[in-house]
C-alpha positions, 0 to 999 in steps of 0.5 A: 399167897395163892393165885387163881387161874381161870381157864381149861387146863387141856388147852395149850395157853392155860397149860402154858400159864400153869407151866410157867407158874409151876417153874417159877414156884408160884402157888396156884389153883385153876378154876375150869368149867366142866365139859368144854365143847371143842370148836375143832370140828366146826372150824374144820367144816368151815375150812372145807366149806363153800360160801353158798352152803347153808350152815356157812350162811349163818356165819358172819362173813367177817368171822368166816375169813378169820376161821378159814385162816385159823383152820389153815394155821391149824394144819400149817402148824406142823412145821418144825419151827412153830412146834419148837417154839412151844413146850410140851403140854404138862400132864393134867395129873400134875394139877388134879389136886389144884383144879376146881371144876364148876358148871359155869365160871359166872356162878355162885359156885365159883364165888364160894371157891374164891371166898373159901380159898382166899385167893388174892390174884386172878389170871385169865387163861382160855376164858371168856367174859367174867362177871365183875362180882367175881373179879372184885373178890380178889384183893389184888384184882385180876390180870389179863394178857392182850396180844396187841399194844394197849390202849391203841388196839383194844378188843377184836382184830388185835394183830390186824389193828397192830398192823393197820396202825403201824405199831410194833407187835406187842403184849399188854398186861392189864387189870380186868374190869367190866369193860372188854380189855378196858382195865388199867395197863400194867405193862407193854412188851414188844416182840422181835420180828424176824426175817423168817417169820409168818403170822403163825409164828408171830401169834406163837411168839405173842402167846409165849410173851403173854405167858411170861409177862403174866407171870412176871407181873403176877409175881411183882404184884404179890411182892407189892411192887408199885406199877405206874398204871396207864389209863386204858382210854383207847377205842374198843374194836370189835371183830365186825369192825375188822372187815375183809378189806382191812384183814387183807390190807393187814396181811399185805402190810405184814408181808411188806414188814418182812420184805423190809427185814430182808432188804 
């Protein structure tokens, strides 16, 4: 029974999902959009920019703070502890025969591939919102990993809301429906916070936990294991709700958590 992964195999997160499926001897295929444009250059420009530059004025302020942090993380991730958390990227040639490239995920082309291959379960990797008519083609549905405890922290600013609500860092696996992070919840799994952690390390741990939990849940669904589903009725948060003040407060709460571990 084949699994379909939506995402870009050249991106680490999707690649990690494929590695985990491969190591667990699960049959899977990948549907990816052609010629995905990288945001690395634009993020680098934001990192080096001043707030009064014309192209920076076009970016919402709540995204600017986040993008600057993302870019700083990009350079800071050369530290050995961060790098050691991740496996090496699997060679894309290992998956060539299993990859379907489409112009757009939300297209008739994707629908035909799913119908012809009779995929039972979909997994979301590095992918945006997918139309419900595609999701409904999977008899077992589609699943996604959210890097925060659901239903409390739906949507954007997942890590910040985890901190602001004084909740443990967690990964939630949920079914996908027409709502953002709104499908029934299959599992919520915590990660351990250590004394030497920083937010980059926490993000790395959440990614690793997301990958392992996705494959565990996918395997159990295929084996028809019953899950006690939790209704996902929490409030939806958007990134624009995560104000500069809230993001700074979340950073301070994280620092306090680390200090408590060191006491």
